[in-house]
mmCIF file of the N, C-alpha and C atoms, coordinates in Angstrom:
data_MODEL
# 
_entry.id   MODEL 
# 
loop_
_atom_site.group_PDB 
_atom_site.id 
_atom_site.type_symbol 
_atom_site.label_atom_id 
_atom_site.label_alt_id 
_atom_site.label_comp_id 
_atom_site.label_asym_id 
_atom_site.label_entity_id 
_atom_site.label_seq_id 
_atom_site.pdbx_PDB_ins_code 
_atom_site.Cartn_x 
_atom_site.Cartn_y 
_atom_site.Cartn_z 
_atom_site.occupancy 
_atom_site.B_iso_or_equiv 
_atom_site.pdbx_formal_charge 
_atom_site.auth_seq_id 
_atom_site.auth_comp_id 
_atom_site.auth_asym_id 
_atom_site.auth_atom_id 
_atom_site.pdbx_PDB_model_num 
ATOM 1   N N  . MET A 1 1  ? 0.858   -1.176 0.000   1.00 0.00 ? 1  MET A N  1 
ATOM 2   C CA . MET A 1 1  ? 0.000   0.000  0.000   1.00 0.00 ? 1  MET A CA 1 
ATOM 3   C C  . MET A 1 1  ? 0.902   1.237  0.000   1.00 0.00 ? 1  MET A C  1 
ATOM 4   N N  . SER A 1 2  ? 0.579   2.159  -0.876  1.00 0.00 ? 2  SER A N  1 
ATOM 5   C CA . SER A 1 2  ? 1.374   3.383  -0.980  1.00 0.00 ? 2  SER A CA 1 
ATOM 6   C C  . SER A 1 2  ? 0.954   4.389  0.093   1.00 0.00 ? 2  SER A C  1 
ATOM 7   N N  . LEU A 1 3  ? 1.777   5.403  0.270   1.00 0.00 ? 3  LEU A N  1 
ATOM 8   C CA . LEU A 1 3  ? 1.471   6.456  1.231   1.00 0.00 ? 3  LEU A CA 1 
ATOM 9   C C  . LEU A 1 3  ? 0.172   7.175  0.868   1.00 0.00 ? 3  LEU A C  1 
ATOM 10  N N  . THR A 1 4  ? -0.039  7.443  -0.427  1.00 0.00 ? 4  THR A N  1 
ATOM 11  C CA . THR A 1 4  ? -1.265  8.137  -0.823  1.00 0.00 ? 4  THR A CA 1 
ATOM 12  C C  . THR A 1 4  ? -2.495  7.248  -0.635  1.00 0.00 ? 4  THR A C  1 
ATOM 13  N N  . ASP A 1 5  ? -2.337  5.932  -0.820  1.00 0.00 ? 5  ASP A N  1 
ATOM 14  C CA . ASP A 1 5  ? -3.451  5.017  -0.535  1.00 0.00 ? 5  ASP A CA 1 
ATOM 15  C C  . ASP A 1 5  ? -3.810  5.061  0.946   1.00 0.00 ? 5  ASP A C  1 
ATOM 16  N N  . ALA A 1 6  ? -2.795  5.001  1.793   1.00 0.00 ? 6  ALA A N  1 
ATOM 17  C CA . ALA A 1 6  ? -3.024  5.044  3.238   1.00 0.00 ? 6  ALA A CA 1 
ATOM 18  C C  . ALA A 1 6  ? -3.667  6.369  3.651   1.00 0.00 ? 6  ALA A C  1 
ATOM 19  N N  . ALA A 1 7  ? -3.183  7.466  3.076   1.00 0.00 ? 7  ALA A N  1 
ATOM 20  C CA . ALA A 1 7  ? -3.762  8.772  3.381   1.00 0.00 ? 7  ALA A CA 1 
ATOM 21  C C  . ALA A 1 7  ? -5.214  8.838  2.931   1.00 0.00 ? 7  ALA A C  1 
ATOM 22  N N  . GLY A 1 8  ? -5.500  8.324  1.744   1.00 0.00 ? 8  GLY A N  1 
ATOM 23  C CA . GLY A 1 8  ? -6.874  8.308  1.250   1.00 0.00 ? 8  GLY A CA 1 
ATOM 24  C C  . GLY A 1 8  ? -7.792  7.490  2.137   1.00 0.00 ? 8  GLY A C  1 
ATOM 25  N N  . LEU A 1 9  ? -7.311  6.340  2.595   1.00 0.00 ? 9  LEU A N  1 
ATOM 26  C CA . LEU A 1 9  ? -8.122  5.517  3.501   1.00 0.00 ? 9  LEU A CA 1 
ATOM 27  C C  . LEU A 1 9  ? -8.361  6.219  4.831   1.00 0.00 ? 9  LEU A C  1 
ATOM 28  N N  . LEU A 1 10 ? -7.340  6.884  5.344   1.00 0.00 ? 10 LEU A N  1 
ATOM 29  C CA . LEU A 1 10 ? -7.525  7.664  6.566   1.00 0.00 ? 10 LEU A CA 1 
ATOM 30  C C  . LEU A 1 10 ? -8.557  8.765  6.335   1.00 0.00 ? 10 LEU A C  1 
ATOM 31  N N  . GLY A 1 11 ? -8.503  9.400  5.165   1.00 0.00 ? 11 GLY A N  1 
ATOM 32  C CA . GLY A 1 11 ? -9.490  10.417 4.827   1.00 0.00 ? 11 GLY A CA 1 
ATOM 33  C C  . GLY A 1 11 ? -10.902 9.869  4.813   1.00 0.00 ? 11 GLY A C  1 
ATOM 34  N N  . VAL A 1 12 ? -11.064 8.705  4.223   1.00 0.00 ? 12 VAL A N  1 
ATOM 35  C CA . VAL A 1 12 ? -12.382 8.057  4.194   1.00 0.00 ? 12 VAL A CA 1 
ATOM 36  C C  . VAL A 1 12 ? -12.856 7.773  5.615   1.00 0.00 ? 12 VAL A C  1 
ATOM 37  N N  . LEU A 1 13 ? -11.972 7.268  6.461   1.00 0.00 ? 13 LEU A N  1 
ATOM 38  C CA . LEU A 1 13 ? -12.350 6.970  7.849   1.00 0.00 ? 13 LEU A CA 1 
ATOM 39  C C  . LEU A 1 13 ? -12.763 8.240  8.601   1.00 0.00 ? 13 LEU A C  1 
ATOM 40  N N  . LEU A 1 14 ? -12.043 9.328  8.385   1.00 0.00 ? 14 LEU A N  1 
ATOM 41  C CA . LEU A 1 14 ? -12.397 10.588 9.049   1.00 0.00 ? 14 LEU A CA 1 
ATOM 42  C C  . LEU A 1 14 ? -13.781 11.070 8.624   1.00 0.00 ? 14 LEU A C  1 
ATOM 43  N N  . ILE A 1 15 ? -14.034 11.046 7.321   1.00 0.00 ? 15 ILE A N  1 
ATOM 44  C CA . ILE A 1 15 ? -15.331 11.506 6.821   1.00 0.00 ? 15 ILE A CA 1 
ATOM 45  C C  . ILE A 1 15 ? -16.458 10.600 7.312   1.00 0.00 ? 15 ILE A C  1 
ATOM 46  N N  . LEU A 1 16 ? -16.236 9.294  7.264   1.00 0.00 ? 16 LEU A N  1 
ATOM 47  C CA . LEU A 1 16 ? -17.269 8.362  7.728   1.00 0.00 ? 16 LEU A CA 1 
ATOM 48  C C  . LEU A 1 16 ? -17.517 8.490  9.228   1.00 0.00 ? 16 LEU A C  1 
ATOM 49  N N  . ALA A 1 17 ? -16.458 8.711  10.001  1.00 0.00 ? 17 ALA A N  1 
ATOM 50  C CA . ALA A 1 17 ? -16.632 8.883  11.446  1.00 0.00 ? 17 ALA A CA 1 
ATOM 51  C C  . ALA A 1 17 ? -17.453 10.137 11.741  1.00 0.00 ? 17 ALA A C  1 
ATOM 52  N N  . ALA A 1 18 ? -17.157 11.226 11.034  1.00 0.00 ? 18 ALA A N  1 
ATOM 53  C CA . ALA A 1 18 ? -17.918 12.461 11.237  1.00 0.00 ? 18 ALA A CA 1 
ATOM 54  C C  . ALA A 1 18 ? -19.373 12.274 10.821  1.00 0.00 ? 18 ALA A C  1 
ATOM 55  N N  . TYR A 1 19 ? -19.592 11.603 9.704   1.00 0.00 ? 19 TYR A N  1 
ATOM 56  C CA . TYR A 1 19 ? -20.961 11.385 9.233   1.00 0.00 ? 19 TYR A CA 1 
ATOM 57  C C  . TYR A 1 19 ? -21.730 10.472 10.190  1.00 0.00 ? 19 TYR A C  1 
ATOM 58  N N  . ALA A 1 20 ? -21.105 9.380  10.599  1.00 0.00 ? 20 ALA A N  1 
ATOM 59  C CA . ALA A 1 20 ? -21.767 8.448  11.514  1.00 0.00 ? 20 ALA A CA 1 
ATOM 60  C C  . ALA A 1 20 ? -22.064 9.137  12.845  1.00 0.00 ? 20 ALA A C  1 
ATOM 61  N N  . GLY A 1 21 ? -21.112 9.913  13.339  1.00 0.00 ? 21 GLY A N  1 
ATOM 62  C CA . GLY A 1 21 ? -21.342 10.634 14.591  1.00 0.00 ? 21 GLY A CA 1 
ATOM 63  C C  . GLY A 1 21 ? -22.520 11.582 14.498  1.00 0.00 ? 21 GLY A C  1 
ATOM 64  N N  . ALA A 1 22 ? -22.631 12.285 13.379  1.00 0.00 ? 22 ALA A N  1 
ATOM 65  C CA . ALA A 1 22 ? -23.756 13.206 13.186  1.00 0.00 ? 22 ALA A CA 1 
ATOM 66  C C  . ALA A 1 22 ? -25.065 12.436 13.019  1.00 0.00 ? 22 ALA A C  1 
ATOM 67  N N  . ALA A 1 23 ? -25.039 11.371 12.231  1.00 0.00 ? 23 ALA A N  1 
ATOM 68  C CA . ALA A 1 23 ? -26.256 10.595 11.976  1.00 0.00 ? 23 ALA A CA 1 
ATOM 69  C C  . ALA A 1 23 ? -26.775 9.913  13.239  1.00 0.00 ? 23 ALA A C  1 
ATOM 70  N N  . LEU A 1 24 ? -25.868 9.542  14.129  1.00 0.00 ? 24 LEU A N  1 
ATOM 71  C CA . LEU A 1 24 ? -26.265 8.868  15.364  1.00 0.00 ? 24 LEU A CA 1 
ATOM 72  C C  . LEU A 1 24 ? -26.483 9.832  16.529  1.00 0.00 ? 24 LEU A C  1 
ATOM 73  N N  . GLY A 1 25 ? -26.381 11.120 16.264  1.00 0.00 ? 25 GLY A N  1 
ATOM 74  C CA . GLY A 1 25 ? -26.619 12.123 17.288  1.00 0.00 ? 25 GLY A CA 1 
ATOM 75  C C  . GLY A 1 25 ? -25.506 12.253 18.303  1.00 0.00 ? 25 GLY A C  1 
ATOM 76  N N  . LYS A 1 26 ? -24.332 11.755 17.992  1.00 0.00 ? 26 LYS A N  1 
ATOM 77  C CA . LYS A 1 26 ? -23.197 11.817 18.914  1.00 0.00 ? 26 LYS A CA 1 
ATOM 78  C C  . LYS A 1 26 ? -22.278 13.005 18.627  1.00 0.00 ? 26 LYS A C  1 
ATOM 79  N N  . LEU A 1 27 ? -22.427 13.621 17.460  1.00 0.00 ? 27 LEU A N  1 
ATOM 80  C CA . LEU A 1 27 ? -21.538 14.692 17.041  1.00 0.00 ? 27 LEU A CA 1 
ATOM 81  C C  . LEU A 1 27 ? -22.359 15.752 16.323  1.00 0.00 ? 27 LEU A C  1 
ATOM 82  N N  . ASP A 1 28 ? -22.191 16.999 16.722  1.00 0.00 ? 28 ASP A N  1 
ATOM 83  C CA . ASP A 1 28 ? -22.887 18.109 16.077  1.00 0.00 ? 28 ASP A CA 1 
ATOM 84  C C  . ASP A 1 28 ? -22.163 18.437 14.775  1.00 0.00 ? 28 ASP A C  1 
ATOM 85  N N  . SER A 1 29 ? -22.867 18.356 13.661  1.00 0.00 ? 29 SER A N  1 
ATOM 86  C CA . SER A 1 29 ? -22.244 18.562 12.352  1.00 0.00 ? 29 SER A CA 1 
ATOM 87  C C  . SER A 1 29 ? -21.773 19.987 12.122  1.00 0.00 ? 29 SER A C  1 
ATOM 88  N N  . GLU A 1 30 ? -22.166 20.927 12.970  1.00 0.00 ? 30 GLU A N  1 
ATOM 89  C CA . GLU A 1 30 ? -21.737 22.318 12.831  1.00 0.00 ? 30 GLU A CA 1 
ATOM 90  C C  . GLU A 1 30 ? -20.609 22.688 13.787  1.00 0.00 ? 30 GLU A C  1 
ATOM 91  N N  . LYS A 1 31 ? -20.120 21.740 14.542  1.00 0.00 ? 31 LYS A N  1 
ATOM 92  C CA . LYS A 1 31 ? -19.015 21.992 15.467  1.00 0.00 ? 31 LYS A CA 1 
ATOM 93  C C  . LYS A 1 31 ? -17.679 21.782 14.753  1.00 0.00 ? 31 LYS A C  1 
ATOM 94  N N  . PRO A 1 32 ? -16.642 22.442 15.241  1.00 0.00 ? 32 PRO A N  1 
ATOM 95  C CA . PRO A 1 32 ? -15.339 22.386 14.562  1.00 0.00 ? 32 PRO A CA 1 
ATOM 96  C C  . PRO A 1 32 ? -14.770 20.978 14.390  1.00 0.00 ? 32 PRO A C  1 
ATOM 97  N N  . ILE A 1 33 ? -14.980 20.085 15.335  1.00 0.00 ? 33 ILE A N  1 
ATOM 98  C CA . ILE A 1 33 ? -14.385 18.748 15.211  1.00 0.00 ? 33 ILE A CA 1 
ATOM 99  C C  . ILE A 1 33 ? -14.957 18.019 14.006  1.00 0.00 ? 33 ILE A C  1 
ATOM 100 N N  . SER A 1 34 ? -16.254 18.111 13.812  1.00 0.00 ? 34 SER A N  1 
ATOM 101 C CA . SER A 1 34 ? -16.894 17.469 12.668  1.00 0.00 ? 34 SER A CA 1 
ATOM 102 C C  . SER A 1 34 ? -16.450 18.113 11.360  1.00 0.00 ? 34 SER A C  1 
ATOM 103 N N  . LEU A 1 35 ? -16.447 19.433 11.339  1.00 0.00 ? 35 LEU A N  1 
ATOM 104 C CA . LEU A 1 35 ? -16.038 20.158 10.132  1.00 0.00 ? 35 LEU A CA 1 
ATOM 105 C C  . LEU A 1 35 ? -14.569 19.889 9.805   1.00 0.00 ? 35 LEU A C  1 
ATOM 106 N N  . ALA A 1 36 ? -13.723 19.849 10.828  1.00 0.00 ? 36 ALA A N  1 
ATOM 107 C CA . ALA A 1 36 ? -12.299 19.585 10.608  1.00 0.00 ? 36 ALA A CA 1 
ATOM 108 C C  . ALA A 1 36 ? -12.075 18.164 10.089  1.00 0.00 ? 36 ALA A C  1 
ATOM 109 N N  . CYS A 1 37 ? -12.806 17.202 10.632  1.00 0.00 ? 37 CYS A N  1 
ATOM 110 C CA . CYS A 1 37 ? -12.694 15.823 10.140  1.00 0.00 ? 37 CYS A CA 1 
ATOM 111 C C  . CYS A 1 37 ? -13.072 15.759 8.662   1.00 0.00 ? 37 CYS A C  1 
ATOM 112 N N  . ASN A 1 38 ? -14.135 16.450 8.286   1.00 0.00 ? 38 ASN A N  1 
ATOM 113 C CA . ASN A 1 38 ? -14.553 16.462 6.891   1.00 0.00 ? 38 ASN A CA 1 
ATOM 114 C C  . ASN A 1 38 ? -13.537 17.165 5.999   1.00 0.00 ? 38 ASN A C  1 
ATOM 115 N N  . LEU A 1 39 ? -12.998 18.290 6.454   1.00 0.00 ? 39 LEU A N  1 
ATOM 116 C CA . LEU A 1 39 ? -12.020 19.027 5.663   1.00 0.00 ? 39 LEU A CA 1 
ATOM 117 C C  . LEU A 1 39 ? -10.723 18.233 5.490   1.00 0.00 ? 39 LEU A C  1 
ATOM 118 N N  . VAL A 1 40 ? -10.186 17.721 6.574   1.00 0.00 ? 40 VAL A N  1 
ATOM 119 C CA . VAL A 1 40 ? -8.936  16.949 6.496   1.00 0.00 ? 40 VAL A CA 1 
ATOM 120 C C  . VAL A 1 40 ? -9.154  15.667 5.693   1.00 0.00 ? 40 VAL A C  1 
ATOM 121 N N  . GLY A 1 41 ? -10.273 14.999 5.948   1.00 0.00 ? 41 GLY A N  1 
ATOM 122 C CA . GLY A 1 41 ? -10.570 13.772 5.214   1.00 0.00 ? 41 GLY A CA 1 
ATOM 123 C C  . GLY A 1 41 ? -10.654 14.005 3.717   1.00 0.00 ? 41 GLY A C  1 
ATOM 124 N N  . ALA A 1 42 ? -11.373 15.035 3.315   1.00 0.00 ? 42 ALA A N  1 
ATOM 125 C CA . ALA A 1 42 ? -11.504 15.338 1.886   1.00 0.00 ? 42 ALA A CA 1 
ATOM 126 C C  . ALA A 1 42 ? -10.155 15.708 1.278   1.00 0.00 ? 42 ALA A C  1 
ATOM 127 N N  . CYS A 1 43 ? -9.343  16.447 2.016   1.00 0.00 ? 43 CYS A N  1 
ATOM 128 C CA . CYS A 1 43 ? -8.021  16.832 1.495   1.00 0.00 ? 43 CYS A CA 1 
ATOM 129 C C  . CYS A 1 43 ? -7.112  15.618 1.338   1.00 0.00 ? 43 CYS A C  1 
ATOM 130 N N  . LEU A 1 44 ? -7.182  14.683 2.264   1.00 0.00 ? 44 LEU A N  1 
ATOM 131 C CA . LEU A 1 44 ? -6.379  13.470 2.141   1.00 0.00 ? 44 LEU A CA 1 
ATOM 132 C C  . LEU A 1 44 ? -6.800  12.638 0.926   1.00 0.00 ? 44 LEU A C  1 
ATOM 133 N N  . ILE A 1 45 ? -8.095  12.539 0.703   1.00 0.00 ? 45 ILE A N  1 
ATOM 134 C CA . ILE A 1 45 ? -8.589  11.820 -0.475  1.00 0.00 ? 45 ILE A CA 1 
ATOM 135 C C  . ILE A 1 45 ? -8.169  12.547 -1.745  1.00 0.00 ? 45 ILE A C  1 
ATOM 136 N N  . LEU A 1 46 ? -8.303  13.870 -1.738  1.00 0.00 ? 46 LEU A N  1 
ATOM 137 C CA . LEU A 1 46 ? -7.893  14.666 -2.899  1.00 0.00 ? 46 LEU A CA 1 
ATOM 138 C C  . LEU A 1 46 ? -6.418  14.479 -3.233  1.00 0.00 ? 46 LEU A C  1 
ATOM 139 N N  . TRP A 1 47 ? -5.588  14.383 -2.219  1.00 0.00 ? 47 TRP A N  1 
ATOM 140 C CA . TRP A 1 47 ? -4.156  14.179 -2.442  1.00 0.00 ? 47 TRP A CA 1 
ATOM 141 C C  . TRP A 1 47 ? -3.916  12.932 -3.297  1.00 0.00 ? 47 TRP A C  1 
ATOM 142 N N  . GLY A 1 48 ? -4.566  11.841 -2.928  1.00 0.00 ? 48 GLY A N  1 
ATOM 143 C CA . GLY A 1 48 ? -4.430  10.619 -3.716  1.00 0.00 ? 48 GLY A CA 1 
ATOM 144 C C  . GLY A 1 48 ? -4.995  10.764 -5.119  1.00 0.00 ? 48 GLY A C  1 
ATOM 145 N N  . LEU A 1 49 ? -6.115  11.446 -5.237  1.00 0.00 ? 49 LEU A N  1 
ATOM 146 C CA . LEU A 1 49 ? -6.728  11.621 -6.554  1.00 0.00 ? 49 LEU A CA 1 
ATOM 147 C C  . LEU A 1 49 ? -5.884  12.502 -7.469  1.00 0.00 ? 49 LEU A C  1 
ATOM 148 N N  . LEU A 1 50 ? -5.239  13.488 -6.899  1.00 0.00 ? 50 LEU A N  1 
ATOM 149 C CA . LEU A 1 50 ? -4.474  14.429 -7.719  1.00 0.00 ? 50 LEU A CA 1 
ATOM 150 C C  . LEU A 1 50 ? -3.038  13.973 -7.992  1.00 0.00 ? 50 LEU A C  1 
ATOM 151 N N  . THR A 1 51 ? -2.540  13.041 -7.206  1.00 0.00 ? 51 THR A N  1 
ATOM 152 C CA . THR A 1 51 ? -1.159  12.606 -7.401  1.00 0.00 ? 51 THR A CA 1 
ATOM 153 C C  . THR A 1 51 ? -1.020  11.189 -7.923  1.00 0.00 ? 51 THR A C  1 
ATOM 154 N N  . GLN A 1 52 ? -2.068  10.402 -7.819  1.00 0.00 ? 52 GLN A N  1 
ATOM 155 C CA . GLN A 1 52 ? -1.921  8.999  -8.177  1.00 0.00 ? 52 GLN A CA 1 
ATOM 156 C C  . GLN A 1 52 ? -2.994  8.529  -9.158  1.00 0.00 ? 52 GLN A C  1 
ATOM 157 N N  . ASP A 1 53 ? -4.223  8.514  -8.739  1.00 0.00 ? 53 ASP A N  1 
ATOM 158 C CA . ASP A 1 53 ? -5.311  7.937  -9.538  1.00 0.00 ? 53 ASP A CA 1 
ATOM 159 C C  . ASP A 1 53 ? -6.382  8.990  -9.797  1.00 0.00 ? 53 ASP A C  1 
ATOM 160 N N  . PHE A 1 54 ? -6.164  9.864  -10.769 1.00 0.00 ? 54 PHE A N  1 
ATOM 161 C CA . PHE A 1 54 ? -7.113  10.944 -11.043 1.00 0.00 ? 54 PHE A CA 1 
ATOM 162 C C  . PHE A 1 54 ? -8.447  10.382 -11.514 1.00 0.00 ? 54 PHE A C  1 
ATOM 163 N N  . ASN A 1 55 ? -9.515  10.925 -10.936 1.00 0.00 ? 55 ASN A N  1 
ATOM 164 C CA . ASN A 1 55 ? -10.877 10.607 -11.323 1.00 0.00 ? 55 ASN A CA 1 
ATOM 165 C C  . ASN A 1 55 ? -11.649 11.920 -11.207 1.00 0.00 ? 55 ASN A C  1 
ATOM 166 N N  . LEU A 1 56 ? -12.137 12.440 -12.317 1.00 0.00 ? 56 LEU A N  1 
ATOM 167 C CA . LEU A 1 56 ? -12.745 13.767 -12.331 1.00 0.00 ? 56 LEU A CA 1 
ATOM 168 C C  . LEU A 1 56 ? -13.934 13.871 -11.392 1.00 0.00 ? 56 LEU A C  1 
ATOM 169 N N  . SER A 1 57 ? -14.863 12.948 -11.465 1.00 0.00 ? 57 SER A N  1 
ATOM 170 C CA . SER A 1 57 ? -16.063 13.068 -10.628 1.00 0.00 ? 57 SER A CA 1 
ATOM 171 C C  . SER A 1 57 ? -15.725 12.963 -9.149  1.00 0.00 ? 57 SER A C  1 
ATOM 172 N N  . ALA A 1 58 ? -14.824 12.078 -8.780  1.00 0.00 ? 58 ALA A N  1 
ATOM 173 C CA . ALA A 1 58 ? -14.424 11.966 -7.376  1.00 0.00 ? 58 ALA A CA 1 
ATOM 174 C C  . ALA A 1 58 ? -13.667 13.206 -6.925  1.00 0.00 ? 58 ALA A C  1 
ATOM 175 N N  . THR A 1 59 ? -12.845 13.779 -7.798  1.00 0.00 ? 59 THR A N  1 
ATOM 176 C CA . THR A 1 59 ? -12.102 14.989 -7.470  1.00 0.00 ? 59 THR A CA 1 
ATOM 177 C C  . THR A 1 59 ? -13.053 16.158 -7.236  1.00 0.00 ? 59 THR A C  1 
ATOM 178 N N  . VAL A 1 60 ? -14.058 16.296 -8.093  1.00 0.00 ? 60 VAL A N  1 
ATOM 179 C CA . VAL A 1 60 ? -15.046 17.364 -7.924  1.00 0.00 ? 60 VAL A CA 1 
ATOM 180 C C  . VAL A 1 60 ? -15.812 17.162 -6.612  1.00 0.00 ? 60 VAL A C  1 
ATOM 181 N N  . MET A 1 61 ? -16.197 15.935 -6.326  1.00 0.00 ? 61 MET A N  1 
ATOM 182 C CA . MET A 1 61 ? -16.941 15.640 -5.101  1.00 0.00 ? 61 MET A CA 1 
ATOM 183 C C  . MET A 1 61 ? -16.112 15.976 -3.861  1.00 0.00 ? 61 MET A C  1 
ATOM 184 N N  . GLU A 1 62 ? -14.885 15.526 -3.830  1.00 0.00 ? 62 GLU A N  1 
ATOM 185 C CA . GLU A 1 62 ? -14.040 15.784 -2.656  1.00 0.00 ? 62 GLU A CA 1 
ATOM 186 C C  . GLU A 1 62 ? -13.665 17.260 -2.544  1.00 0.00 ? 62 GLU A C  1 
ATOM 187 N N  . GLY A 1 63 ? -13.471 17.920 -3.686  1.00 0.00 ? 63 GLY A N  1 
ATOM 188 C CA . GLY A 1 63 ? -13.207 19.354 -3.656  1.00 0.00 ? 63 GLY A CA 1 
ATOM 189 C C  . GLY A 1 63 ? -14.382 20.119 -3.083  1.00 0.00 ? 63 GLY A C  1 
ATOM 190 N N  . ALA A 1 64 ? -15.587 19.743 -3.491  1.00 0.00 ? 64 ALA A N  1 
ATOM 191 C CA . ALA A 1 64 ? -16.795 20.382 -2.962  1.00 0.00 ? 64 ALA A CA 1 
ATOM 192 C C  . ALA A 1 64 ? -16.953 20.083 -1.477  1.00 0.00 ? 64 ALA A C  1 
ATOM 193 N N  . TRP A 1 65 ? -16.663 18.863 -1.084  1.00 0.00 ? 65 TRP A N  1 
ATOM 194 C CA . TRP A 1 65 ? -16.762 18.448 0.326   1.00 0.00 ? 65 TRP A CA 1 
ATOM 195 C C  . TRP A 1 65 ? -15.809 19.286 1.176   1.00 0.00 ? 65 TRP A C  1 
ATOM 196 N N  . ALA A 1 66 ? -14.578 19.464 0.687   1.00 0.00 ? 66 ALA A N  1 
ATOM 197 C CA . ALA A 1 66 ? -13.585 20.262 1.406   1.00 0.00 ? 66 ALA A CA 1 
ATOM 198 C C  . ALA A 1 66 ? -14.019 21.726 1.474   1.00 0.00 ? 66 ALA A C  1 
ATOM 199 N N  . LEU A 1 67 ? -14.552 22.236 0.388   1.00 0.00 ? 67 LEU A N  1 
ATOM 200 C CA . LEU A 1 67 ? -14.993 23.634 0.357   1.00 0.00 ? 67 LEU A CA 1 
ATOM 201 C C  . LEU A 1 67 ? -16.130 23.885 1.338   1.00 0.00 ? 67 LEU A C  1 
ATOM 202 N N  . VAL A 1 68 ? -17.105 23.012 1.366   1.00 0.00 ? 68 VAL A N  1 
ATOM 203 C CA . VAL A 1 68 ? -18.234 23.159 2.298   1.00 0.00 ? 68 VAL A CA 1 
ATOM 204 C C  . VAL A 1 68 ? -17.729 23.106 3.742   1.00 0.00 ? 68 VAL A C  1 
ATOM 205 N N  . ALA A 1 69 ? -16.830 22.185 4.038   1.00 0.00 ? 69 ALA A N  1 
ATOM 206 C CA . ALA A 1 69 ? -16.288 22.079 5.395   1.00 0.00 ? 69 ALA A CA 1 
ATOM 207 C C  . ALA A 1 69 ? -15.493 23.330 5.758   1.00 0.00 ? 69 ALA A C  1 
ATOM 208 N N  . ALA A 1 70 ? -14.705 23.839 4.821   1.00 0.00 ? 70 ALA A N  1 
ATOM 209 C CA . ALA A 1 70 ? -13.912 25.049 5.080   1.00 0.00 ? 70 ALA A CA 1 
ATOM 210 C C  . ALA A 1 70 ? -14.819 26.252 5.331   1.00 0.00 ? 70 ALA A C  1 
ATOM 211 N N  . VAL A 1 71 ? -15.863 26.393 4.529   1.00 0.00 ? 71 VAL A N  1 
ATOM 212 C CA . VAL A 1 71 ? -16.818 27.494 4.731   1.00 0.00 ? 71 VAL A CA 1 
ATOM 213 C C  . VAL A 1 71 ? -17.501 27.339 6.088   1.00 0.00 ? 71 VAL A C  1 
ATOM 214 N N  . GLY A 1 72 ? -17.850 26.130 6.454   1.00 0.00 ? 72 GLY A N  1 
ATOM 215 C CA . GLY A 1 72 ? -18.459 25.888 7.765   1.00 0.00 ? 72 GLY A CA 1 
ATOM 216 C C  . GLY A 1 72 ? -17.535 26.284 8.904   1.00 0.00 ? 72 GLY A C  1 
ATOM 217 N N  . LEU A 1 73 ? -16.248 25.962 8.777   1.00 0.00 ? 73 LEU A N  1 
ATOM 218 C CA . LEU A 1 73 ? -15.276 26.346 9.805   1.00 0.00 ? 73 LEU A CA 1 
ATOM 219 C C  . LEU A 1 73 ? -15.116 27.863 9.881   1.00 0.00 ? 73 LEU A C  1 
ATOM 220 N N  . ILE A 1 74 ? -15.104 28.517 8.738   1.00 0.00 ? 74 ILE A N  1 
ATOM 221 C CA . ILE A 1 74 ? -14.994 29.978 8.711   1.00 0.00 ? 74 ILE A CA 1 
ATOM 222 C C  . ILE A 1 74 ? -16.219 30.609 9.357   1.00 0.00 ? 74 ILE A C  1 
ATOM 223 N N  . ARG A 1 75 ? -17.392 30.117 9.022   1.00 0.00 ? 75 ARG A N  1 
ATOM 224 C CA . ARG A 1 75 ? -18.622 30.650 9.626   1.00 0.00 ? 75 ARG A CA 1 
ATOM 225 C C  . ARG A 1 75 ? -18.636 30.442 11.131  1.00 0.00 ? 75 ARG A C  1 
ATOM 226 N N  . TRP A 1 76 ? -18.189 29.253 11.580  1.00 0.00 ? 76 TRP A N  1 
ATOM 227 C CA . TRP A 1 76 ? -18.126 28.980 13.018  1.00 0.00 ? 76 TRP A CA 1 
ATOM 228 C C  . TRP A 1 76 ? -17.182 29.971 13.696  1.00 0.00 ? 76 TRP A C  1 
ATOM 229 N N  . ALA A 1 77 ? -16.012 30.184 13.094  1.00 0.00 ? 77 ALA A N  1 
ATOM 230 C CA . ALA A 1 77 ? -15.029 31.111 13.663  1.00 0.00 ? 77 ALA A CA 1 
ATOM 231 C C  . ALA A 1 77 ? -15.568 32.532 13.712  1.00 0.00 ? 77 ALA A C  1 
ATOM 232 N N  . MET A 1 78 ? -16.286 32.947 12.687  1.00 0.00 ? 78 MET A N  1 
ATOM 233 C CA . MET A 1 78 ? -16.860 34.304 12.652  1.00 0.00 ? 78 MET A CA 1 
ATOM 234 C C  . MET A 1 78 ? -17.929 34.465 13.729  1.00 0.00 ? 78 MET A C  1 
ATOM 235 N N  . ARG A 1 79 ? -18.771 33.448 13.910  1.00 0.00 ? 79 ARG A N  1 
ATOM 236 C CA . ARG A 1 79 ? -19.796 33.509 14.968  1.00 0.00 ? 79 ARG A CA 1 
ATOM 237 C C  . ARG A 1 79 ? -19.143 33.576 16.339  1.00 0.00 ? 79 ARG A C  1 
ATOM 238 N N  . ARG A 1 80 ? -18.104 32.812 16.517  1.00 0.00 ? 80 ARG A N  1 
ATOM 239 C CA . ARG A 1 80 ? -17.406 32.784 17.807  1.00 0.00 ? 80 ARG A CA 1 
ATOM 240 C C  . ARG A 1 80 ? -16.731 34.130 18.085  1.00 0.00 ? 80 ARG A C  1 
ATOM 241 N N  . ALA A 1 81 ? -16.183 34.752 17.042  1.00 0.00 ? 81 ALA A N  1 
ATOM 242 C CA . ALA A 1 81 ? -15.505 36.038 17.215  1.00 0.00 ? 81 ALA A CA 1 
ATOM 243 C C  . ALA A 1 81 ? -16.483 37.144 17.600  1.00 0.00 ? 81 ALA A C  1 
ATOM 244 N N  . ARG A 1 82 ? -17.735 37.021 17.151  1.00 0.00 ? 82 ARG A N  1 
ATOM 245 C CA . ARG A 1 82 ? -18.750 38.036 17.459  1.00 0.00 ? 82 ARG A CA 1 
ATOM 246 C C  . ARG A 1 82 ? -19.225 37.945 18.904  1.00 0.00 ? 82 ARG A C  1 
ATOM 247 N N  . THR A 1 83 ? -19.089 36.778 19.512  1.00 0.00 ? 83 THR A N  1 
ATOM 248 C CA . THR A 1 83 ? -19.610 36.618 20.890  1.00 0.00 ? 83 THR A CA 1 
ATOM 249 C C  . THR A 1 83 ? -18.537 36.769 21.931  1.00 0.00 ? 83 THR A C  1 
# 
């Protein structure tokens, strides 16, 4: 297994853990830990897609996933700064 394969699998685990936690009511999907797991997970998957096994649809999906998570983190930080 290559380093990018391992990173991609770790990314998948992070995203699935965040999703499962939210779906089971154990993790708030708008909290930084969930958003960070999604952002890091998507970036790890993207690394493998962009350096090893390019797939356009998967790259677009993971890029969008990372963007949504990043925007969520920025919004959380802005709300926190106001209070």
